[in-house]
C-alpha positions as CSV (number, residue, x, y, z in Angstrom):
1,M,10.6,8.9,28.2
2,S,10.5,5.3,26.8
3,D,7.5,4.1,28.9
4,I,4.0,4.1,27.6
5,H,2.8,6.7,30.1
6,S,5.4,9.2,29.1
7,A,4.6,8.6,25.4
8,L,0.9,9.1,26.1
9,R,1.6,12.4,27.9
10,L,3.7,13.6,25.0
11,F,1.0,12.5,22.5
12,I,-1.7,14.6,24.3
13,I,0.6,17.7,24.5
14,C,1.4,17.5,20.8
15,A,-2.2,17.0,19.8
16,A,-3.1,20.1,21.7
17,V,-0.2,22.1,20.3
18,C,-0.9,21.1,16.7
19,G,-4.7,21.6,17.1
20,T,-4.0,25.2,18.3
21,L,-1.5,25.9,15.5
22,S,-3.9,24.5,12.9
23,F,-6.5,27.2,13.8
24,I,-3.8,29.9,13.5
25,V,-2.5,28.6,10.2
26,R,-6.1,28.4,8.9
27,A,-6.7,32.0,9.8
28,I,-3.5,33.1,8.1
29,S,-4.2,31.0,5.0
30,L,-7.6,32.6,4.7
31,K,-6.2,36.1,5.1
32,L,-3.5,35.5,2.5
33,G,-5.9,33.8,0.1
34,V,-3.8,30.6,0.0
35,L,-6.6,28.2,-0.9
36,S,-7.0,24.9,-2.6
37,R,-9.8,25.5,-5.1
38,P,-12.0,22.8,-6.8
39,R,-10.6,21.2,-9.9
40,G,-11.7,18.4,-12.1
41,D,-8.9,16.1,-11.0
42,R,-9.3,16.8,-7.3
43,W,-11.8,15.5,-4.8
44,G,-12.5,18.8,-2.9
45,K,-15.7,20.6,-3.8
46,S,-15.0,23.9,-2.2
47,A,-12.2,26.4,-1.7
48,T,-10.3,25.3,1.4
49,P,-7.3,26.8,3.2
50,T,-4.2,24.8,2.6
51,L,-0.7,24.9,4.1
52,G,-1.9,23.0,7.2
53,G,1.3,21.1,7.0
54,I,3.0,24.1,8.7
55,A,1.2,23.2,11.9
56,I,2.2,19.6,11.7
57,V,5.9,20.3,11.0
58,A,6.1,23.1,13.6
59,T,4.6,20.8,16.2
60,F,7.0,17.9,15.4
61,V,10.1,20.1,15.2
62,I,9.4,22.0,18.4
63,C,8.3,19.0,20.5
64,A,10.9,16.7,19.1
65,L,13.7,19.1,19.9
66,L,12.3,19.8,23.4
67,W,11.4,16.3,24.5
68,A,12.0,13.6,21.9
69,V,15.8,13.8,21.2
70,G,17.0,10.5,22.6
71,D,19.5,9.9,19.8
72,S,21.5,11.9,17.3
73,Q,19.5,10.3,14.5
74,V,16.4,12.2,15.5
75,Y,18.3,15.4,14.6
76,W,18.9,14.0,11.1
77,I,15.2,13.0,10.8
78,V,14.2,16.6,11.7
79,A,16.7,18.0,9.2
80,A,15.6,15.8,6.4
81,G,11.9,16.5,7.2
82,L,12.6,20.3,7.1
83,V,14.2,19.9,3.6
84,V,11.3,18.0,2.2
85,F,8.9,20.4,3.9
86,A,10.6,23.3,2.2
87,F,10.3,21.7,-1.3
88,G,6.6,20.8,-0.5
89,F,5.9,24.4,0.6
90,A,7.5,25.8,-2.6
91,D,5.3,23.4,-4.6
92,D,2.1,24.5,-2.8
93,I,2.9,28.1,-3.6
94,L,4.8,28.0,-6.9
95,H,3.7,24.5,-8.3
96,L,7.1,22.9,-8.9
97,S,7.8,20.4,-11.7
98,V,7.8,16.7,-10.9
99,G,11.6,16.7,-11.3
100,A,12.1,19.5,-8.8
101,K,9.9,17.7,-6.2
102,V,11.7,14.4,-6.7
103,T,15.0,16.2,-6.3
104,G,14.0,17.5,-3.0
105,Q,12.9,14.1,-1.9
106,I,16.2,12.5,-2.9
107,I,18.2,15.2,-1.1
108,S,16.1,14.5,2.1
109,A,16.7,10.7,1.7
110,C,20.4,11.3,1.3
111,I,20.4,13.4,4.5
112,L,18.8,10.4,6.4
113,I,21.3,7.9,5.0
114,Y,24.2,10.2,5.8
115,G,22.9,10.5,9.4
116,G,22.7,6.7,9.8
117,V,19.0,6.2,9.1
118,Y,19.0,3.5,6.4
119,V,17.8,0.0,5.7
120,N,20.2,-2.4,7.4
121,I,19.9,-5.3,5.0
122,Y,22.1,-8.4,4.8
123,F,23.3,-7.3,1.4
124,P,25.2,-4.0,2.1
125,F,25.5,-3.1,-1.6
126,L,21.6,-3.1,-1.8
127,G,21.1,-1.1,1.4
128,I,21.7,2.4,0.0
129,P,19.5,2.0,-3.2
130,L,16.8,0.2,-1.2
131,S,16.8,3.0,1.4
132,L,16.5,5.7,-1.3
133,L,13.6,3.7,-2.8
134,W,11.9,3.4,0.6
135,F,12.2,7.0,1.6
136,V,11.2,8.5,-1.8
137,G,8.5,5.9,-2.3
138,M,6.9,6.5,1.1
139,T,7.1,10.3,0.7
140,N,5.1,10.0,-2.5
141,A,2.8,7.4,-1.1
142,L,1.5,9.7,1.7
143,N,1.3,12.5,-0.8
144,L,-0.9,10.4,-3.1
145,L,-2.9,9.2,-0.1
146,D,-3.9,12.7,0.8
147,N,-6.9,12.5,-1.5
148,M,-9.8,12.6,0.9
149,D,-10.6,14.5,4.1
150,G,-8.8,13.0,7.1
151,L,-7.4,10.0,5.2
152,A,-3.6,10.8,5.2
153,A,-3.6,12.4,8.6
154,G,-5.5,9.5,10.2
155,I,-3.3,6.9,8.6
156,A,-0.2,8.8,9.8
157,A,-1.6,9.0,13.3
158,I,-2.3,5.3,13.5
159,S,1.0,4.2,11.9
160,S,3.1,6.4,14.1
161,C,1.2,5.2,17.1
162,V,1.9,1.6,16.1
163,L,5.6,2.5,15.8
164,V,5.5,3.8,19.4
165,F,4.7,0.2,20.5
166,H,7.4,-1.2,18.3
167,C,9.9,1.0,20.0
168,L,8.9,0.3,23.6
169,G,11.1,-2.2,25.4
170,G,13.8,-2.6,22.9
171,E,17.0,-1.0,21.5
172,S,14.8,1.4,19.5
173,A,13.1,2.8,22.6
174,R,14.9,6.1,22.0
175,F,12.7,6.7,19.0
176,A,9.4,6.2,20.8
177,P,9.1,9.9,21.8
178,A,9.5,11.0,18.2
179,A,6.9,8.6,17.1
180,A,4.6,9.8,19.8
181,V,5.1,13.4,18.8
182,L,4.3,12.6,15.1
183,S,1.1,10.7,16.2
184,G,0.0,13.5,18.4
185,A,0.6,16.1,15.7
186,S,-1.4,14.1,13.2
187,V,-4.3,13.7,15.6
188,G,-4.3,17.5,16.4
189,F,-4.4,18.3,12.8
190,L,-7.4,16.0,12.3
191,F,-9.6,18.3,14.3
192,L,-9.8,20.6,11.2
193,N,-9.1,18.0,8.5
194,F,-11.8,15.4,9.0
195,H,-14.8,15.6,6.8
196,P,-15.9,18.3,6.0
197,A,-12.3,19.5,6.1
198,K,-11.7,23.1,7.1
199,L,-7.9,22.9,6.4
200,Y,-5.7,20.9,4.1
201,M,-2.1,19.9,4.9
202,G,-0.8,20.5,1.3
203,D,2.2,18.9,-0.2
204,C,4.4,20.4,2.5
205,G,2.5,18.4,5.1
206,S,1.9,15.1,3.3
207,Q,5.5,14.8,2.1
208,F,6.8,15.6,5.5
209,L,4.6,12.9,7.1
210,G,5.6,10.3,4.4
211,L,9.4,10.9,4.9
212,T,9.2,11.0,8.7
213,L,7.1,7.9,8.9
214,A,9.5,6.1,6.6
215,A,12.5,7.2,8.7
216,L,10.9,6.2,12.0
217,A,9.8,2.8,10.5
218,V,13.4,2.1,9.6
219,S,14.6,3.1,13.1
220,A,11.8,1.5,15.1
221,T,11.5,-1.9,13.2
222,W,14.4,-2.7,10.9
223,R,17.0,-2.1,13.7
224,E,15.3,-4.8,15.8
225,A,14.7,-7.3,13.0
226,T,16.0,-10.8,13.6
227,S,15.3,-12.2,10.1
228,L,14.7,-10.7,6.6
229,I,11.0,-11.7,6.8
230,T,10.7,-9.5,9.9
231,L,12.9,-6.8,8.3
232,V,10.6,-6.5,5.3
233,S,7.2,-7.4,6.7
234,V,6.9,-5.3,9.8
235,P,7.3,-1.8,8.2
236,V,5.3,-2.8,5.2
237,L,2.4,-3.9,7.4
238,V,2.6,-0.7,9.4
239,L,2.4,1.4,6.2
240,C,0.4,-1.0,4.2
241,V,-2.5,1.3,3.3
242,P,-0.4,4.1,1.5
243,I,1.8,1.4,-0.2
244,F,-1.3,-0.4,-1.5
245,D,-3.0,2.7,-2.7
246,T,0.1,3.9,-4.5
247,L,0.7,0.6,-6.2
248,F,-3.0,0.3,-7.2
249,V,-3.2,3.8,-8.7
250,S,0.2,3.5,-10.4
251,L,-0.8,0.2,-12.1
252,H,-4.1,1.5,-13.3
253,R,-2.8,4.8,-14.6
254,R,0.2,3.2,-16.4
255,S,-2.2,0.7,-18.0
256,R,-4.1,3.6,-19.4
257,G,-1.1,5.6,-20.5
258,L,-1.6,8.3,-17.8
259,S,1.1,9.9,-15.7
260,V,1.4,8.5,-12.2
261,A,2.1,12.0,-10.8
262,Q,-1.1,13.6,-12.1
263,G,-4.1,14.2,-9.9
264,G,-7.2,12.1,-10.2
265,Q,-10.3,10.6,-8.6
266,D,-9.2,7.0,-9.2
267,H,-7.9,6.1,-5.8
268,I,-9.3,3.3,-3.8
269,S,-11.2,5.7,-1.5
270,H,-12.8,7.3,-4.5
271,R,-13.9,4.0,-5.9
272,L,-15.5,3.0,-2.6
273,V,-17.5,6.3,-2.6
274,A,-18.5,5.5,-6.2
275,L,-20.0,2.3,-4.9
276,G,-22.3,4.1,-2.5
277,V,-20.1,4.3,0.6
278,S,-20.1,7.6,2.3
279,E,-16.8,9.6,2.5
280,Q,-16.6,9.3,6.3
281,V,-17.1,5.5,6.1
282,A,-14.5,5.0,3.4
283,V,-11.9,6.9,5.4
284,T,-12.8,5.1,8.6
285,F,-12.5,1.8,6.8
286,F,-8.9,2.5,5.9
287,W,-8.2,3.6,9.4
288,V,-9.5,0.3,10.7
289,V,-7.5,-1.7,8.1
290,S,-4.3,0.2,9.1
291,G,-5.0,-0.4,12.8
292,I,-5.6,-4.1,12.4
293,L,-2.4,-4.6,10.3
294,G,-0.4,-2.5,12.7
295,I,-1.6,-4.6,15.7
296,V,-0.7,-7.8,13.7
297,S,2.8,-6.4,13.2
298,I,3.2,-5.8,16.9
299,F,2.2,-9.2,18.1
300,A,3.7,-11.2,15.3
301,K,7.1,-9.5,14.9
302,D,8.9,-12.1,17.1
303,Y,7.4,-15.0,15.3
304,P,8.7,-15.1,11.6
305,V,6.4,-17.9,10.6
306,L,3.3,-16.2,11.9
307,L,4.4,-12.9,10.5
308,A,5.0,-14.5,7.0
309,L,1.6,-16.1,7.1
310,A,-0.1,-12.9,8.2
311,S,1.7,-10.8,5.6
312,G,0.7,-13.3,2.9
313,A,-2.9,-13.3,3.9
314,A,-3.0,-9.5,4.0
315,A,-1.4,-9.3,0.6
316,L,-3.8,-11.7,-1.0
317,A,-6.8,-10.1,0.6
318,L,-5.7,-6.6,-0.6
319,I,-5.0,-8.0,-4.1
320,L,-8.6,-9.5,-4.2
321,F,-9.9,-6.1,-3.0
322,G,-7.9,-4.3,-5.6
323,V,-9.0,-6.5,-8.5
324,L,-12.7,-6.0,-7.6
325,L,-12.4,-2.2,-7.1
326,G,-10.4,-1.9,-10.3
327,K,-13.6,-2.6,-12.2
328,V,-15.3,0.5,-10.9
329,K,-15.7,3.1,-13.6
330,V,-13.9,6.3,-12.6
331,Y,-12.0,7.6,-15.7
332,P,-13.5,10.0,-18.2
333,G,-15.4,8.1,-20.9
334,D,-16.2,5.2,-18.6
335,A,-19.8,4.3,-17.9
336,A,-21.5,6.1,-15.1
337,P,-20.6,4.7,-11.6
338,P,-23.2,2.5,-9.9
339,Q,-25.9,4.2,-7.7
340,K,-25.7,4.1,-3.9
341,G,-26.5,1.0,-2.0
342,V,-25.3,-1.5,-4.5
343,V,-22.1,-2.9,-3.0
344,I,-23.5,-6.5,-2.6
345,K,-25.0,-6.3,-6.1
346,Y,-21.7,-5.2,-7.5
347,L,-19.9,-8.1,-5.9
348,V,-22.5,-10.5,-7.3
349,E,-22.1,-9.1,-10.8
350,H,-18.4,-9.6,-10.6
351,R,-18.6,-13.1,-9.1
352,G,-16.6,-14.5,-12.1
353,A,-13.6,-12.5,-11.0
354,V,-14.0,-13.6,-7.4
355,V,-14.2,-17.2,-8.4
356,L,-11.1,-17.0,-10.5
357,I,-9.1,-15.3,-7.8
358,V,-10.1,-17.9,-5.2
359,L,-9.3,-20.8,-7.6
360,D,-6.0,-19.2,-8.6
361,I,-4.9,-18.9,-4.9
362,I,-5.8,-22.5,-4.3
363,A,-4.0,-23.6,-7.4
364,F,-0.8,-21.6,-6.5
365,F,-0.9,-23.0,-2.9
366,V,-1.3,-26.6,-4.1
367,S,1.4,-26.3,-6.8
368,Y,4.0,-24.9,-4.5
369,V,3.4,-27.5,-1.8
370,A,3.3,-30.2,-4.4
371,A,6.6,-29.0,-5.8
372,F,8.1,-29.2,-2.3
373,I,6.8,-32.7,-1.8
374,L,8.1,-33.9,-5.2
375,R,11.5,-32.5,-4.6
376,L,12.0,-33.4,-0.9
377,G,9.5,-36.1,-0.2
378,D,8.7,-36.7,3.5
379,D,11.4,-34.1,4.5
380,A,9.2,-31.3,3.1
381,F,7.3,-31.1,6.3
382,K,10.2,-31.5,8.7
383,G,12.6,-29.1,10.4
384,V,14.2,-26.4,8.4
385,Y,12.4,-27.3,5.2
386,L,9.0,-26.9,6.8
387,L,10.2,-23.5,8.0
388,A,11.4,-22.5,4.6
389,L,8.1,-23.6,3.0
390,T,6.0,-21.7,5.5
391,Q,8.0,-18.5,5.2
392,S,8.4,-18.5,1.4
393,L,4.8,-19.6,0.6
394,P,3.3,-16.1,1.1
395,I,6.0,-14.5,-1.0
396,V,5.3,-17.0,-3.9
397,L,1.5,-16.5,-3.7
398,S,1.8,-12.7,-3.6
399,A,4.2,-12.6,-6.5
400,K,2.0,-14.7,-8.7
401,M,-1.2,-12.8,-7.8
402,L,0.5,-9.5,-8.5
403,S,1.7,-10.8,-11.8
404,F,-1.8,-12.0,-12.7
405,L,-3.2,-8.6,-11.6
406,Y,-0.7,-6.8,-14.0
407,F,-1.7,-9.0,-16.9
408,R,-5.4,-8.6,-16.1
409,L,-6.0,-12.3,-15.9
410,H,-9.0,-12.2,-13.6
411,Q,-11.7,-11.7,-16.2
412,N,-15.3,-11.2,-15.0
413,R,-16.8,-13.2,-17.9
414,L,-15.5,-16.7,-17.9
415,E,-17.1,-17.5,-21.3
416,R,-14.5,-15.3,-23.0
417,I,-11.6,-17.6,-22.1
418,D,-9.7,-18.7,-25.2
419,A,-6.2,-19.5,-26.5
420,G,-5.2,-15.9,-26.1
421,E,-6.1,-16.0,-22.4
422,L,-4.0,-19.2,-22.0
423,F,-1.0,-17.4,-23.5
424,S,-1.5,-14.6,-21.0
425,V,-1.6,-17.3,-18.3
426,L,1.8,-18.5,-19.5
427,K,3.1,-15.0,-19.2
428,G,1.5,-14.4,-15.8
429,V,2.8,-17.7,-14.3
430,S,6.3,-17.1,-15.7
431,V,6.7,-13.5,-14.6
432,G,5.2,-14.4,-11.1
433,T,7.7,-17.2,-10.7
434,L,10.6,-15.0,-11.7
435,I,9.5,-12.4,-9.1
436,A,9.2,-15.1,-6.5
437,V,12.7,-16.5,-7.3
438,A,14.2,-13.0,-7.0
439,T,12.4,-12.2,-3.8
440,T,13.1,-15.5,-2.1
441,T,16.8,-15.3,-3.2
442,M,17.1,-12.1,-1.2
443,A,15.2,-13.5,1.7
444,F,16.8,-16.9,2.0
445,R,19.7,-17.1,-0.4
446,F,18.2,-20.5,-1.3
447,E,19.2,-21.9,2.1
448,N,16.9,-24.9,2.7
449,L,15.0,-23.9,-0.4
450,P,16.0,-26.0,-3.5
451,R,16.1,-24.1,-6.8
452,K,14.4,-26.9,-8.7
453,V,11.3,-26.4,-6.5
454,F,10.5,-23.3,-8.6
455,I,10.8,-25.1,-11.9
456,E,8.4,-27.8,-10.8
457,D,6.1,-25.2,-9.2
458,W,6.1,-23.2,-12.5
459,L,5.0,-26.3,-14.5
460,I,2.3,-27.4,-12.0
461,S,1.0,-23.9,-11.7
462,L,0.7,-23.5,-15.4
463,V,-1.2,-26.8,-15.8
464,L,-3.5,-26.2,-12.9
465,V,-4.4,-22.6,-13.7
466,S,-4.9,-23.3,-17.4
467,A,-7.1,-26.3,-16.6
468,I,-9.2,-24.2,-14.2
469,R,-9.8,-21.5,-16.8
470,L,-10.7,-24.0,-19.5
471,L,-13.1,-25.9,-17.3
472,A,-14.6,-22.7,-15.9
473,G,-15.1,-21.3,-19.4
474,K,-16.8,-24.4,-20.6
475,L,-19.1,-24.6,-17.5
476,S,-20.0,-20.9,-17.9
477,R,-20.8,-21.4,-21.6
478,W,-22.8,-24.5,-20.8
479,Q,-24.9,-22.6,-18.2
480,S,-25.6,-19.7,-20.5
481,G,-27.0,-22.1,-23.1
482,P,-26.0,-23.1,-26.6
483,P,-24.9,-20.4,-29.1
484,A,-27.3,-19.2,-31.7
485,S,-27.4,-21.3,-34.9
486,S,-25.7,-20.0,-38.0
487,S,-29.0,-19.9,-39.8
488,G,-30.5,-17.8,-37.1
489,R,-27.5,-15.5,-37.3
490,C,-28.0,-15.2,-41.1
491,E,-31.6,-14.5,-40.7
492,T,-30.9,-11.7,-38.2
493,I,-28.4,-10.1,-40.5
494,S,-30.8,-10.4,-43.4
495,S,-33.6,-8.8,-41.4
496,N,-31.4,-5.9,-40.3
497,Q,-30.5,-5.3,-43.9
C-alpha cells in the first residue's frame, strides 16, 4: 500500500465515502436543527448545518482501520483523534469552556506521545514539551483556520497529500495510507463545504484534522530528518498556512487586549476579502500557497542548505504579507474597509511600510554576513563555516523581522520617525538577536557558529537600521515640503478663535 497508485486508489475511495456521509450528516443535522447561525463574530451569513466533522472522522477511522494500518502508531493516532473529536463534538453541542477544550487537546496529545508519536529532537528533555506544544498548537491552528468556506478542509487535503509524498519510498512509508485517507476524506467533505457552504465541519472536525495532521507530520517527516533544519522546516512548510494565520491573529488580538480564543473576522482571509478579493479567490490563494510550500518541502528535504534558504524566503515573504494586511481595518471602531478593486492602490498607499521592510531585510542580511567576515575573515565563505552561515541566516532574518513586527516598527509614515522610534529599534534588534541566539543554539549548539558573531551582528544591525530610518525620515519630510512657519500657525489658531 506504499506505492503512489495504491495511495491514489485509497484517496478516491475515501473521497467518495466522505462525500456520501457528508450528505447523510447534513440531512440529520437539518432534521435535528443543529445549525451554525449567523453571529457578529462569525463569517457565515446564513444558518448552516454543522457537525460535518462526523463524516470526516467516520471516514478516516473506518478506512484507516480497514486499509491504512501499517504500524501500531496508526492505532494511537486514531485513538487520540477520537478523543479530541469527542471533546469537539461536546463543544459544538454544549459550548465548552476554553479550559475544557484545551484539557481534551492535552489528553489527546499525551495519548500520541505514549504511543510513540512524538518529536524526536536531539535534546530528549525538550522532546515531550515540544511535542505537546506542536500537537495542541496545530489542533487550535486548524480550528482557527476554519473561518471561511472550504479553507480548512482544502488546506488539510493539500497538506495530507504532501505528507503522502513525504512518506513514499522511506522508512515512513507505513504512514502513507493514513495520509491518503485523510486527504481523501477532506476532499470528499469539500463537495458540501466550498463556497457557498452547505455543511460546516464544526469544532469536532477542525480539531480532529489539526491533531491528525500534526501527528502524521511527525511520523512522515521528523522520523526521516537528517538535520535539525530538516526536522523543523519540513513540517512547518507543510502546515505553514494554519501556523501563519494563527500567529497573525494571536499577535493582533493580544496587541488589542482581546482573547485569542474568541471568534472574529480578523483573519488573513477576511482581510483579503475586505480589500476587494472574492471569498473564493481568497480561499484558492491560500490553497495555492500551501501547495507551493508543500512542493518545496518535498524537493528540498534532502538538501539542508536549499531547505534553509527556502524556509527563510517563505518566512520573510509571509511577514511582509502579514505587515501589509495588518493595516486593514477589521475591528469595531476602525474606519470602514476599502472598497472593492483597490488592492494595488492599497499597496501604493502603504509603500512606506514596504520600503522599510525591504530595507530592513537588506540591513539584516548585510549585518550578519559582515559579522561573519569580521569574526572569521576569508574562512567565512569556506567549508563548514559557509554551511553554518547559509543555514543560520534564514533563522536570524526571520527572528529579527518577527521582533520588528511585534514592536510595530514598520510604520507607514516615514516622517513620524523620531527618538522614540529609535528606542523601539533598539528593543526590536535586541529581542530579535536573543531569539536568533536561542534558536540557533538549539539548531547548531554553536558548532562552527562563533558566539561573538551575534554581538557584532547586533551592533551592526542597530547602526544600519537606525541610519536607514533617520535618512528615510529626513528624505520623506524633505519631499513633503518645509513645515508651516510659527507665525502661520499662530495666525491659524487666532483665526480659529
